Backbone and ligand atoms as CSV (ligand in chain L), in Angstrom:
chain,resi,resn,atom,element,x,y,z
A,1,MET,N,N,-8.649,0.529,-8.929
A,1,MET,CA,C,-7.684,-0.412,-8.332
A,1,MET,C,C,-8.435,-1.716,-7.992
A,2,SER,N,N,-7.840,-2.822,-8.354
A,2,SER,CA,C,-8.475,-4.111,-8.082
A,2,SER,C,C,-8.254,-4.469,-6.609
A,3,ALA,N,N,-9.008,-5.439,-6.130
A,3,ALA,CA,C,-8.946,-5.867,-4.751
A,3,ALA,C,C,-7.590,-6.542,-4.522
A,4,PRO,N,N,-6.986,-6.323,-3.341
A,4,PRO,CA,C,-5.700,-6.998,-3.091
A,4,PRO,C,C,-5.897,-8.499,-2.818
A,5,ALA,N,N,-4.784,-9.194,-2.827
A,5,ALA,CA,C,-4.761,-10.576,-2.298
A,5,ALA,C,C,-4.644,-10.470,-0.765
A,6,PHE,N,N,-5.313,-11.365,-0.081
A,6,PHE,CA,C,-5.360,-11.283,1.389
A,6,PHE,C,C,-4.711,-12.492,2.029
A,7,LEU,N,N,-4.263,-12.276,3.239
A,7,LEU,CA,C,-3.866,-13.353,4.136
A,7,LEU,C,C,-4.653,-13.117,5.425
A,8,VAL,N,N,-5.551,-14.053,5.754
A,8,VAL,CA,C,-6.479,-13.880,6.823
A,8,VAL,C,C,-6.073,-14.814,7.957
A,9,ASP,N,N,-6.051,-14.290,9.199
A,9,ASP,CA,C,-5.578,-15.150,10.269
A,9,ASP,C,C,-6.677,-16.063,10.794
A,10,GLU,N,N,-6.328,-16.955,11.706
A,10,GLU,CA,C,-7.204,-18.099,11.988
A,10,GLU,C,C,-8.478,-17.710,12.736
A,11,MET,N,N,-8.583,-16.500,13.236
A,11,MET,CA,C,-9.834,-16.068,13.877
A,11,MET,C,C,-10.907,-15.659,12.882
A,12,LEU,N,N,-10.546,-15.633,11.595
A,12,LEU,CA,C,-11.399,-15.055,10.576
A,12,LEU,C,C,-11.769,-16.012,9.415
A,13,GLY,N,N,-11.972,-17.273,9.765
A,13,GLY,CA,C,-12.294,-18.258,8.748
A,13,GLY,C,C,-13.506,-17.957,7.949
A,14,ARG,N,N,-14.595,-17.505,8.612
A,14,ARG,CA,C,-15.842,-17.250,7.868
A,14,ARG,C,C,-15.679,-16.054,6.934
A,15,LEU,N,N,-14.978,-15.044,7.362
A,15,LEU,CA,C,-14.684,-13.878,6.496
A,15,LEU,C,C,-13.892,-14.336,5.273
A,16,ALA,N,N,-12.932,-15.204,5.507
A,16,ALA,CA,C,-12.120,-15.696,4.380
A,16,ALA,C,C,-13.012,-16.364,3.328
A,17,ARG,N,N,-13.995,-17.152,3.784
A,17,ARG,CA,C,-14.864,-17.834,2.820
A,17,ARG,C,C,-15.703,-16.858,2.043
A,18,TYR,N,N,-16.258,-15.842,2.706
A,18,TYR,CA,C,-17.061,-14.863,1.981
A,18,TYR,C,C,-16.234,-14.063,0.964
A,19,LEU,N,N,-15.013,-13.762,1.318
A,19,LEU,CA,C,-14.163,-13.019,0.364
A,19,LEU,C,C,-13.859,-13.932,-0.846
A,20,ARG,N,N,-13.693,-15.234,-0.600
A,20,ARG,CA,C,-13.474,-16.134,-1.748
A,20,ARG,C,C,-14.746,-16.252,-2.582
A,21,PHE,N,N,-15.893,-16.256,-1.964
A,21,PHE,CA,C,-17.134,-16.336,-2.717
A,21,PHE,C,C,-17.234,-15.217,-3.771
A,22,VAL,N,N,-16.766,-14.025,-3.398
A,22,VAL,CA,C,-16.849,-12.914,-4.366
A,22,VAL,C,C,-15.616,-12.827,-5.255
A,23,GLY,N,N,-14.721,-13.805,-5.155
A,23,GLY,CA,C,-13.623,-13.908,-6.143
A,23,GLY,C,C,-12.268,-13.477,-5.644
A,24,CYS,N,N,-12.173,-13.096,-4.356
A,24,CYS,CA,C,-10.843,-12.638,-3.873
A,24,CYS,C,C,-9.902,-13.846,-3.622
A,25,ASP,N,N,-8.651,-13.566,-3.782
A,25,ASP,CA,C,-7.572,-14.529,-3.503
A,25,ASP,C,C,-7.234,-14.404,-2.026
A,26,VAL,N,N,-7.637,-15.420,-1.232
A,26,VAL,CA,C,-7.486,-15.321,0.214
A,26,VAL,C,C,-6.843,-16.585,0.798
A,27,VAL,N,N,-5.665,-16.371,1.343
A,27,VAL,CA,C,-5.017,-17.466,2.081
A,27,VAL,C,C,-5.496,-17.387,3.548
A,28,TYR,N,N,-5.899,-18.557,4.062
A,28,TYR,CA,C,-6.384,-18.620,5.441
A,28,TYR,C,C,-5.323,-19.375,6.215
A,29,ALA,N,N,-4.672,-18.634,7.095
A,29,ALA,CA,C,-3.500,-19.206,7.801
A,29,ALA,C,C,-3.912,-19.743,9.172
A,30,ARG,N,N,-3.579,-20.975,9.416
A,30,ARG,CA,C,-3.917,-21.615,10.671
A,30,ARG,C,C,-2.653,-22.177,11.315
A,31,GLY,N,N,-2.571,-22.046,12.631
A,31,GLY,CA,C,-1.538,-22.679,13.386
A,31,GLY,C,C,-0.134,-22.156,13.108
A,32,GLU,N,N,-0.053,-20.897,12.659
A,32,GLU,CA,C,1.295,-20.348,12.413
A,32,GLU,C,C,1.564,-19.238,13.421
A,33,ASP,N,N,2.825,-19.060,13.776
A,33,ASP,CA,C,3.080,-17.987,14.737
A,33,ASP,C,C,3.135,-16.642,13.998
A,34,ASP,N,N,3.168,-15.583,14.803
A,34,ASP,CA,C,3.070,-14.250,14.218
A,34,ASP,C,C,4.176,-13.949,13.225
A,35,ALA,N,N,5.389,-14.360,13.547
A,35,ALA,CA,C,6.519,-14.045,12.684
A,35,ALA,C,C,6.335,-14.721,11.309
A,36,ALA,N,N,5.819,-15.963,11.338
A,36,ALA,CA,C,5.610,-16.663,10.066
A,36,ALA,C,C,4.500,-16.011,9.245
A,37,LEU,N,N,3.461,-15.555,9.945
A,37,LEU,CA,C,2.382,-14.873,9.235
A,37,LEU,C,C,2.870,-13.595,8.552
A,38,VAL,N,N,3.625,-12.823,9.301
A,38,VAL,CA,C,4.146,-11.559,8.754
A,38,VAL,C,C,5.054,-11.854,7.566
A,39,ARG,N,N,5.890,-12.821,7.672
A,39,ARG,CA,C,6.816,-13.165,6.592
A,39,ARG,C,C,6.034,-13.634,5.355
A,40,GLN,N,N,5.036,-14.480,5.605
A,40,GLN,CA,C,4.244,-15.025,4.483
A,40,GLN,C,C,3.484,-13.904,3.765
A,41,ALA,N,N,2.879,-13.004,4.526
A,41,ALA,CA,C,2.141,-11.886,3.931
A,41,ALA,C,C,3.084,-10.981,3.121
A,42,ARG,N,N,4.205,-10.682,3.704
A,42,ARG,CA,C,5.166,-9.781,3.045
A,42,ARG,C,C,5.727,-10.426,1.756
A,43,ASP,N,N,6.146,-11.688,1.877
A,43,ASP,CA,C,6.757,-12.358,0.715
A,43,ASP,C,C,5.772,-12.498,-0.441
A,44,ALA,N,N,4.510,-12.765,-0.129
A,44,ALA,CA,C,3.525,-12.996,-1.182
A,44,ALA,C,C,2.745,-11.703,-1.516
A,45,ARG,N,N,3.160,-10.581,-0.902
A,45,ARG,CA,C,2.491,-9.301,-1.117
A,45,ARG,C,C,0.995,-9.397,-0.892
A,46,ARG,N,N,0.667,-9.998,0.247
A,46,ARG,CA,C,-0.737,-10.109,0.643
A,46,ARG,C,C,-1.025,-9.135,1.774
A,47,VAL,N,N,-2.246,-8.621,1.798
A,47,VAL,CA,C,-2.662,-7.778,2.900
A,47,VAL,C,C,-3.054,-8.671,4.067
A,48,LEU,N,N,-2.436,-8.477,5.197
A,48,LEU,CA,C,-2.774,-9.243,6.386
A,48,LEU,C,C,-4.039,-8.668,7.038
A,49,VAL,N,N,-5.019,-9.538,7.284
A,49,VAL,CA,C,-6.262,-9.130,7.973
A,49,VAL,C,C,-6.342,-9.910,9.225
A,50,THR,N,N,-6.492,-9.198,10.340
A,50,THR,CA,C,-6.427,-9.868,11.649
A,50,THR,C,C,-7.237,-9.108,12.686
A,51,ARG,N,N,-7.568,-9.802,13.792
A,51,ARG,CA,C,-8.196,-9.144,14.928
A,51,ARG,C,C,-7.149,-8.917,16.028
A,52,ASP,N,N,-5.931,-9.264,15.764
A,52,ASP,CA,C,-4.867,-9.184,16.760
A,52,ASP,C,C,-4.094,-7.867,16.562
A,53,ARG,N,N,-4.274,-6.972,17.525
A,53,ARG,CA,C,-3.688,-5.617,17.378
A,53,ARG,C,C,-2.159,-5.676,17.278
A,54,ALA,N,N,-1.556,-6.519,18.096
A,54,ALA,CA,C,-0.076,-6.590,18.130
A,54,ALA,C,C,0.437,-7.147,16.807
A,55,LEU,N,N,-0.294,-8.113,16.275
A,55,LEU,CA,C,0.123,-8.690,14.974
A,55,LEU,C,C,-0.017,-7.651,13.865
A,56,ALA,N,N,-1.128,-6.961,13.823
A,56,ALA,CA,C,-1.359,-5.924,12.772
A,56,ALA,C,C,-0.242,-4.890,12.818
A,57,ALA,N,N,0.191,-4.539,14.029
A,57,ALA,CA,C,1.209,-3.504,14.194
A,57,ALA,C,C,2.550,-3.907,13.619
A,58,ARG,N,N,2.749,-5.212,13.460
A,58,ARG,CA,C,4.063,-5.687,12.994
A,58,ARG,C,C,4.218,-5.518,11.477
A,59,LEU,N,N,3.099,-5.350,10.770
A,59,LEU,CA,C,3.232,-5.275,9.307
A,59,LEU,C,C,2.421,-4.063,8.807
A,60,PRO,N,N,3.109,-2.998,8.355
A,60,PRO,CA,C,2.397,-1.819,7.844
A,60,PRO,C,C,1.441,-2.234,6.696
A,61,GLY,N,N,0.298,-1.602,6.662
A,61,GLY,CA,C,-0.677,-1.914,5.622
A,61,GLY,C,C,-1.653,-3.025,5.962
A,62,SER,N,N,-1.446,-3.624,7.169
A,62,SER,CA,C,-2.387,-4.637,7.624
A,62,SER,C,C,-3.737,-4.010,7.961
A,63,LEU,N,N,-4.776,-4.817,7.928
A,63,LEU,CA,C,-6.094,-4.322,8.350
A,63,LEU,C,C,-6.423,-4.991,9.679
A,64,LEU,N,N,-6.622,-4.159,10.703
A,64,LEU,CA,C,-7.038,-4.626,12.025
A,64,LEU,C,C,-8.550,-4.548,12.111
A,65,LEU,N,N,-9.185,-5.674,12.377
A,65,LEU,CA,C,-10.654,-5.690,12.504
A,65,LEU,C,C,-11.049,-5.612,13.980
A,66,GLU,N,N,-11.849,-4.633,14.334
A,66,GLU,CA,C,-12.188,-4.398,15.728
A,66,GLU,C,C,-13.339,-5.308,16.175
A,67,SER,N,N,-14.216,-5.663,15.216
A,67,SER,CA,C,-15.430,-6.363,15.573
A,67,SER,C,C,-15.309,-7.893,15.447
A,68,ALA,N,N,-15.998,-8.600,16.313
A,68,ALA,CA,C,-16.063,-10.077,16.195
A,68,ALA,C,C,-17.235,-10.505,15.304
A,69,GLU,N,N,-18.039,-9.521,14.840
A,69,GLU,CA,C,-19.237,-9.863,14.094
A,69,GLU,C,C,-18.920,-9.843,12.594
A,70,LEU,N,N,-19.357,-10.904,11.918
A,70,LEU,CA,C,-18.950,-11.098,10.512
A,70,LEU,C,C,-19.396,-9.949,9.603
A,71,GLY,N,N,-20.614,-9.459,9.754
A,71,GLY,CA,C,-21.108,-8.386,8.898
A,71,GLY,C,C,-20.286,-7.108,9.094
A,72,ALA,N,N,-19.929,-6.824,10.314
A,72,ALA,CA,C,-19.120,-5.646,10.599
A,72,ALA,C,C,-17.703,-5.829,10.007
A,73,GLN,N,N,-17.199,-7.034,10.060
A,73,GLN,CA,C,-15.894,-7.329,9.468
A,73,GLN,C,C,-15.942,-7.108,7.946
A,74,TRP,N,N,-16.995,-7.611,7.370
A,74,TRP,CA,C,-17.145,-7.457,5.920
A,74,TRP,C,C,-17.165,-5.956,5.549
A,75,ARG,N,N,-17.929,-5.159,6.320
A,75,ARG,CA,C,-18.046,-3.727,5.978
A,75,ARG,C,C,-16.697,-3.027,6.192
A,76,ALA,N,N,-15.968,-3.449,7.165
A,76,ALA,CA,C,-14.632,-2.843,7.390
A,76,ALA,C,C,-13.701,-3.114,6.189
A,77,VAL,N,N,-13.770,-4.346,5.672
A,77,VAL,CA,C,-12.950,-4.674,4.488
A,77,VAL,C,C,-13.409,-3.849,3.278
A,78,ARG,N,N,-14.716,-3.723,3.092
A,78,ARG,CA,C,-15.240,-2.998,1.920
A,78,ARG,C,C,-14.971,-1.512,2.068
A,79,ARG,N,N,-14.990,-0.993,3.282
A,79,ARG,CA,C,-14.677,0.411,3.506
A,79,ARG,C,C,-13.227,0.716,3.102
A,80,THR,N,N,-12.369,-0.238,3.416
A,80,THR,CA,C,-10.935,-0.075,3.110
A,80,THR,C,C,-10.672,-0.289,1.634
A,81,TRP,N,N,-11.330,-1.273,1.054
A,81,TRP,CA,C,-11.158,-1.598,-0.371
A,81,TRP,C,C,-12.506,-1.674,-1.054
A,82,PRO,N,N,-13.009,-0.544,-1.516
A,82,PRO,CA,C,-14.341,-0.555,-2.211
A,82,PRO,C,C,-14.305,-1.439,-3.463
A,83,SER,N,N,-13.112,-1.756,-3.904
A,83,SER,CA,C,-13.005,-2.601,-5.108
A,83,SER,C,C,-13.298,-4.085,-4.837
A,84,VAL,N,N,-13.423,-4.476,-3.561
A,84,VAL,CA,C,-13.816,-5.867,-3.280
A,84,VAL,C,C,-15.214,-6.052,-3.779
A,85,PRO,N,N,-15.449,-7.077,-4.662
A,85,PRO,CA,C,-16.764,-7.260,-5.268
A,85,PRO,C,C,-17.824,-7.640,-4.221
A,86,THR,N,N,-19.074,-7.486,-4.634
A,86,THR,CA,C,-20.192,-7.815,-3.710
A,86,THR,C,C,-21.077,-8.918,-4.276
A,87,ASP,N,N,-20.684,-9.491,-5.415
A,87,ASP,CA,C,-21.500,-10.573,-5.978
A,87,ASP,C,C,-20.666,-11.878,-6.066
A,88,VAL,N,N,-21.351,-12.985,-6.018
A,88,VAL,CA,C,-20.704,-14.269,-6.148
A,88,VAL,C,C,-20.022,-14.377,-7.506
A,89,ALA,N,N,-18.738,-14.767,-7.509
A,89,ALA,CA,C,-17.963,-14.637,-8.726
A,89,ALA,C,C,-17.537,-15.950,-9.365
A,90,PHE,N,N,-17.579,-17.068,-8.624
A,90,PHE,CA,C,-17.141,-18.351,-9.163
A,90,PHE,C,C,-15.717,-18.275,-9.704
A,91,ARG,N,N,-14.834,-17.668,-8.974
A,91,ARG,CA,C,-13.422,-17.578,-9.365
A,91,ARG,C,C,-12.507,-18.372,-8.437
A,92,ARG,N,N,-12.911,-18.422,-7.142
A,92,ARG,CA,C,-12.054,-19.098,-6.142
A,92,ARG,C,C,-12.859,-20.100,-5.331
A,93,CYS,N,N,-12.232,-21.197,-4.972
A,93,CYS,CA,C,-12.858,-22.221,-4.135
A,93,CYS,C,C,-12.952,-21.685,-2.707
A,94,SER,N,N,-14.177,-21.728,-2.133
A,94,SER,CA,C,-14.347,-21.201,-0.795
A,94,SER,C,C,-13.650,-22.042,0.266
A,95,VAL,N,N,-13.360,-23.315,-0.080
A,95,VAL,CA,C,-12.746,-24.224,0.879
A,95,VAL,C,C,-11.236,-24.085,0.879
A,96,CYS,N,N,-10.632,-24.062,-0.340
A,96,CYS,CA,C,-9.159,-24.151,-0.378
A,96,CYS,C,C,-8.495,-22.989,-1.141
A,97,ASN,N,N,-9.266,-22.044,-1.671
A,97,ASN,CA,C,-8.736,-20.887,-2.393
A,97,ASN,C,C,-8.196,-21.302,-3.806
A,98,GLY,N,N,-8.443,-22.542,-4.221
A,98,GLY,CA,C,-8.012,-22.953,-5.572
A,98,GLY,C,C,-8.789,-22.165,-6.630
A,99,VAL,N,N,-8.238,-22.152,-7.838
A,99,VAL,CA,C,-8.884,-21.440,-8.949
A,99,VAL,C,C,-9.973,-22.328,-9.519
A,100,LEU,N,N,-11.166,-21.727,-9.795
A,100,LEU,CA,C,-12.271,-22.462,-10.396
A,100,LEU,C,C,-12.175,-22.405,-11.911
A,101,SER,N,N,-12.475,-23.497,-12.574
A,101,SER,CA,C,-12.553,-23.506,-14.027
A,101,SER,C,C,-13.839,-24.220,-14.431
A,102,ARG,N,N,-14.180,-24.108,-15.704
A,102,ARG,CA,C,-15.392,-24.754,-16.210
A,102,ARG,C,C,-15.023,-26.012,-16.952
A,103,PRO,N,N,-15.372,-27.202,-16.418
A,103,PRO,CA,C,-15.053,-28.430,-17.164
A,103,PRO,C,C,-15.900,-28.531,-18.428
A,104,ALA,N,N,-15.341,-29.216,-19.432
A,104,ALA,CA,C,-16.062,-29.360,-20.724
A,104,ALA,C,C,-17.374,-30.071,-20.532
A,105,ALA,N,N,-17.407,-31.026,-19.592
A,105,ALA,CA,C,-18.631,-31.777,-19.312
A,105,ALA,C,C,-18.703,-32.019,-17.797
A,106,ALA,N,N,-19.889,-32.227,-17.294
A,106,ALA,CA,C,-20.018,-32.486,-15.859
A,106,ALA,C,C,-19.249,-33.757,-15.490
A,107,PRO,N,N,-18.421,-33.731,-14.458
A,107,PRO,CA,C,-17.627,-34.917,-14.071
A,107,PRO,C,C,-18.547,-35.971,-13.492
A,108,PRO,N,N,-18.086,-37.228,-13.432
A,108,PRO,CA,C,-18.923,-38.326,-12.979
A,108,PRO,C,C,-19.520,-38.137,-11.601
A,109,GLU,N,N,-18.827,-37.447,-10.740
A,109,GLU,CA,C,-19.275,-37.321,-9.354
A,109,GLU,C,C,-20.338,-36.219,-9.205
A,110,ALA,N,N,-20.729,-35.568,-10.324
A,110,ALA,CA,C,-21.602,-34.392,-10.219
A,110,ALA,C,C,-22.950,-34.759,-9.599
A,111,GLU,N,N,-23.541,-35.893,-10.001
A,111,GLU,CA,C,-24.854,-36.240,-9.495
A,111,GLU,C,C,-24.801,-36.492,-7.977
A,112,ALA,N,N,-23.817,-37.246,-7.563
A,112,ALA,CA,C,-23.665,-37.561,-6.158
A,112,ALA,C,C,-23.351,-36.306,-5.345
A,113,SER,N,N,-22.767,-35.317,-5.991
A,113,SER,CA,C,-22.422,-34.071,-5.303
A,113,SER,C,C,-23.648,-33.112,-5.196
A,114,GLY,N,N,-24.758,-33.515,-5.750
A,114,GLY,CA,C,-25.954,-32.708,-5.626
A,114,GLY,C,C,-26.113,-31.657,-6.734
A,115,VAL,N,N,-25.330,-31.787,-7.790
A,115,VAL,CA,C,-25.460,-30.833,-8.899
A,115,VAL,C,C,-26.784,-31.082,-9.629
A,116,PRO,N,N,-27.635,-30.068,-9.734
A,116,PRO,CA,C,-28.961,-30.268,-10.353
A,116,PRO,C,C,-28.854,-30.686,-11.796
A,117,GLU,N,N,-29.884,-31.404,-12.261
A,117,GLU,CA,C,-29.937,-31.892,-13.637
A,117,GLU,C,C,-29.689,-30.778,-14.685
A,118,ARG,N,N,-30.348,-29.626,-14.475
A,118,ARG,CA,C,-30.223,-28.550,-15.451
A,118,ARG,C,C,-28.766,-28.092,-15.600
A,119,VAL,N,N,-28.001,-28.183,-14.517
A,119,VAL,CA,C,-26.598,-27.800,-14.599
A,119,VAL,C,C,-25.765,-28.921,-15.206
A,120,ARG,N,N,-26.068,-30.192,-14.776
A,120,ARG,CA,C,-25.318,-31.303,-15.326
A,120,ARG,C,C,-25.536,-31.430,-16.835
A,121,ALA,N,N,-26.721,-31.027,-17.287
A,121,ALA,CA,C,-27.019,-31.124,-18.742
A,121,ALA,C,C,-26.375,-30.021,-19.517
A,122,GLY,N,N,-25.766,-29.076,-18.812
A,122,GLY,CA,C,-25.027,-28.022,-19.551
A,122,GLY,C,C,-25.847,-26.748,-19.764
A,123,GLY,N,N,-27.070,-26.716,-19.204
A,123,GLY,CA,C,-27.910,-25.564,-19.383
A,123,GLY,C,C,-27.432,-24.364,-18.598
A,124,GLU,N,N,-26.740,-24.641,-17.494
A,124,GLU,CA,C,-26.183,-23.542,-16.672
A,124,GLU,C,C,-24.739,-23.924,-16.315
A,125,PRO,N,N,-23.931,-22.897,-16.065
A,125,PRO,CA,C,-22.496,-23.205,-15.833
A,125,PRO,C,C,-22.226,-24.032,-14.583
A,126,LEU,N,N,-21.231,-24.874,-14.709
A,126,LEU,CA,C,-20.720,-25.654,-13.606
A,126,LEU,C,C,-19.226,-25.313,-13.482
A,127,TYR,N,N,-18.778,-25.185,-12.266
A,127,TYR,CA,C,-17.359,-24.828,-12.020
A,127,TYR,C,C,-16.761,-25.887,-11.125
A,128,ARG,N,N,-15.454,-26.084,-11.331
A,128,ARG,CA,C,-14.750,-27.094,-10.543
A,128,ARG,C,C,-13.420,-26.527,-10.051
A,129,CYS,N,N,-13.153,-26.762,-8.760
A,129,CYS,CA,C,-11.901,-26.301,-8.186
A,129,CYS,C,C,-10.730,-27.109,-8.766
A,130,GLU,N,N,-9.756,-26.437,-9.329
A,130,GLU,CA,C,-8.615,-27.146,-9.930
A,130,GLU,C,C,-7.726,-27.790,-8.928
A,131,THR,N,N,-7.884,-27.399,-7.645
A,131,THR,CA,C,-7.032,-27.936,-6.598
A,131,THR,C,C,-7.699,-29.132,-5.858
A,132,CYS,N,N,-8.951,-28.913,-5.376
A,132,CYS,CA,C,-9.564,-29.973,-4.558
A,132,CYS,C,C,-10.734,-30.665,-5.265
A,133,GLY,N,N,-11.175,-30.111,-6.400
A,133,GLY,CA,C,-12.235,-30.809,-7.170
A,133,GLY,C,C,-13.634,-30.453,-6.771
A,134,LYS,N,N,-13.805,-29.599,-5.726
A,134,LYS,CA,C,-15.171,-29.236,-5.312
A,134,LYS,C,C,-15.915,-28.550,-6.444
A,135,LEU,N,N,-17.222,-28.881,-6.576
A,135,LEU,CA,C,-18.042,-28.358,-7.655
A,135,LEU,C,C,-18.902,-27.184,-7.151
A,136,TYR,N,N,-19.093,-26.227,-8.035
A,136,TYR,CA,C,-19.884,-24.987,-7.728
A,136,TYR,C,C,-20.858,-24.737,-8.851
A,137,TRP,N,N,-22.017,-24.239,-8.470
A,137,TRP,CA,C,-22.991,-23.809,-9.482
A,137,TRP,C,C,-23.913,-22.771,-8.802
A,138,ASP,N,N,-24.637,-22.072,-9.610
A,138,ASP,CA,C,-25.552,-21.067,-9.119
A,138,ASP,C,C,-26.831,-21.721,-8.633
A,139,GLY,N,N,-27.139,-21.623,-7.347
A,139,GLY,CA,C,-28.314,-22.319,-6.807
A,139,GLY,C,C,-28.744,-21.623,-5.519
A,140,SER,N,N,-29.446,-22.411,-4.675
A,140,SER,CA,C,-30.021,-21.824,-3.457
A,140,SER,C,C,-28.912,-21.363,-2.504
A,141,HIS,N,N,-27.768,-22.088,-2.531
A,141,HIS,CA,C,-26.660,-21.717,-1.623
A,141,HIS,C,C,-26.103,-20.338,-2.007
A,142,THR,N,N,-25.889,-20.143,-3.308
A,142,THR,CA,C,-25.334,-18.848,-3.731
A,142,THR,C,C,-26.400,-17.743,-3.528
A,143,ALA,N,N,-27.685,-18.095,-3.674
A,143,ALA,CA,C,-28.716,-17.068,-3.439
A,143,ALA,C,C,-28.658,-16.600,-1.970
A,144,ARG,N,N,-28.435,-17.538,-1.051
A,144,ARG,CA,C,-28.328,-17.148,0.354
A,144,ARG,C,C,-27.089,-16.273,0.610
A,145,ILE,N,N,-26.005,-16.610,-0.051
A,145,ILE,CA,C,-24.772,-15.805,0.107
A,145,ILE,C,C,-25.025,-14.372,-0.388
A,146,ARG,N,N,-25.659,-14.269,-1.556
A,146,ARG,CA,C,-25.990,-12.924,-2.089
A,146,ARG,C,C,-26.865,-12.125,-1.135
A,147,GLU,N,N,-27.866,-12.804,-0.566
A,147,GLU,CA,C,-28.790,-12.123,0.366
A,147,GLU,C,C,-28.013,-11.662,1.602
A,148,THR,N,N,-27.133,-12.508,2.091
A,148,THR,CA,C,-26.352,-12.135,3.286
A,148,THR,C,C,-25.494,-10.913,3.012
A,149,ILE,N,N,-24.800,-10.928,1.875
A,149,ILE,CA,C,-23.900,-9.828,1.543
A,149,ILE,C,C,-24.764,-8.550,1.303
A,150,ALA,N,N,-25.914,-8.678,0.634
A,150,ALA,CA,C,-26.740,-7.506,0.357
A,150,ALA,C,C,-27.226,-6.881,1.695
A,151,ALA,N,N,-27.516,-7.745,2.678
A,151,ALA,CA,C,-27.963,-7.240,3.962
A,151,ALA,C,C,-26.832,-6.478,4.671
A,152,TRP,N,N,-25.644,-6.997,4.545
A,152,TRP,CA,C,-24.465,-6.284,5.122
A,152,TRP,C,C,-24.285,-4.943,4.460
A,153,GLU,N,N,-24.372,-4.971,3.134
A,153,GLU,CA,C,-24.154,-3.722,2.368
A,153,GLU,C,C,-25.228,-2.703,2.705
A,154,ALA,N,N,-26.484,-3.165,2.890
A,154,ALA,CA,C,-27.591,-2.246,3.105
A,154,ALA,C,C,-27.473,-1.526,4.440
A,155,ARG,N,N,-26.695,-2.066,5.363
A,155,ARG,CA,C,-26.529,-1.426,6.653
A,155,ARG,C,C,-25.734,-0.146,6.577
A,156,GLY,N,N,-25.001,-0.002,5.469
A,156,GLY,CA,C,-24.263,1.241,5.247
A,156,GLY,C,C,-23.098,1.407,6.207
A,157,PRO,N,N,-22.465,2.544,6.149
A,157,PRO,CA,C,-21.306,2.767,7.017
A,157,PRO,C,C,-21.719,2.791,8.499
A,158,PRO,N,N,-20.936,2.210,9.354
A,158,PRO,CA,C,-21.288,2.194,10.775
A,158,PRO,C,C,-21.240,3.578,11.400
L,1,ZN,ZN,ZN,-10.853,-26.265,-3.650
């Protein structure tokens, strides 16, 4: 079974970003009341992930996260859905959840955005968010994300 699409409430912004890094489709809801969140999750068939017990109780199938700690939250998600990937996937924008695609050539803003020469020259893949235009490539930032996730995974079940 593939990983579900998620709707993550506003207390869980960092978790939303990590789930996007590994390729999950994650809507991060801010400033909406509980009824709107429940309706949005239900209509879009998204799994609601929240730290709010009362909110989770309103929608069957929601995931209630007990911990405020990011690594523990990650492990709770992975325990529930082992199909959630653990490697950086370059499928979703971590900022806006837009779909990433590979442009035919590096866009003009690539150099100013810090894209390394080897990537701009086409030696390694470059990805661009179709919604907000943010650029992604495999580098020190993604190495840190992989290390962080590996450390969470190595802790094993709580
Ligand atoms: Zn984006």
